[in-house]
C-alpha positions in Angstrom: 18.7 10.6 51.7 17.5 13.7 49.9 19.7 15.9 52.2 22.8 13.9 51.2 21.9 14.2 47.6 21.4 17.9 47.8 24.7 18.3 49.7 26.5 16.3 47.0 25.3 18.6 44.3 27.0 21.6 45.9 25.6 22.7 49.2 23.5 25.9 49.5 24.5 28.4 46.8 24.5 32.1 47.8 22.8 34.2 45.2 23.5 38.0 45.1 21.2 40.3 43.2 22.9 43.5 42.0 21.5 46.9 41.2 23.1 47.2 37.8 24.4 44.9 35.0 27.8 46.6 35.5 27.8 45.5 39.1 28.0 41.9 37.9 31.4 42.5 36.4 32.6 44.4 39.5 31.3 41.7 41.8 33.3 38.8 40.2 36.7 39.6 41.5 35.8 40.1 45.2 33.8 36.9 45.4 36.2 34.9 43.2 38.8 35.4 45.9 36.7 33.2 48.3 37.5 29.5 48.4 35.7 27.3 46.0 34.5 27.3 42.4 34.4 30.4 40.2 31.1 32.3 40.7 28.4 31.9 38.1 27.2 35.2 36.7 24.0 36.2 34.9 24.3 39.8 33.6 20.7 39.8 32.3 19.2 38.8 35.7 22.0 40.9 37.4 23.0 38.0 39.7 26.2 36.4 40.9 25.9 32.9 42.5 28.6 31.5 44.7 28.8 27.8 45.8 28.6 27.9 49.6 31.4 25.5 50.3 34.5 25.5 52.5 32.9 27.6 55.2 31.8 30.5 53.0 29.2 32.5 54.9 26.7 35.2 53.7 28.3 37.9 55.8 31.7 37.2 54.2 30.2 37.7 50.7 28.4 40.8 51.7 31.5 42.3 53.4 33.6 41.7 50.3 31.1 43.3 47.9 30.6 46.3 50.2 34.3 46.8 50.4 34.5 46.8 46.6 31.7 49.3 46.4 29.2 46.9 44.7 25.6 47.9 45.1 23.7 44.8 46.3 19.9 44.6 46.1 19.3 41.2 47.7 21.3 38.2 49.1 19.8 34.8 49.7 21.1 31.3 50.4 19.1 28.7 48.5 19.0 25.0 49.2 19.1 22.9 46.0 15.8 21.2 45.0 15.6 17.5 44.0 15.2 18.8 40.4 18.6 20.5 40.8 20.1 17.2 42.1 18.6 15.3 39.1 20.0 17.8 36.6 23.4 17.9 38.3 23.7 14.1 38.3 22.5 13.5 34.8 24.2 16.5 33.1 
């Protein structure tokens, strides 16, 4: 089913938008300590994306970033699209 395919690609990633490009570097260590893959960073867009696996929840991510003094602008959990599934399976 589409749901199963989307889950196979990696669950619902949590994307964090940061106030400054320097915040991206400062955000990596706190979220890298969470279980799962290393976070994906984009300094130009000022975002850090975490694969929401192994029970990672949005409040856990926000709490770690707040404790590290990282200025967060926005946090969202995004369900993969079928395009994401296609690219993930054919890459």
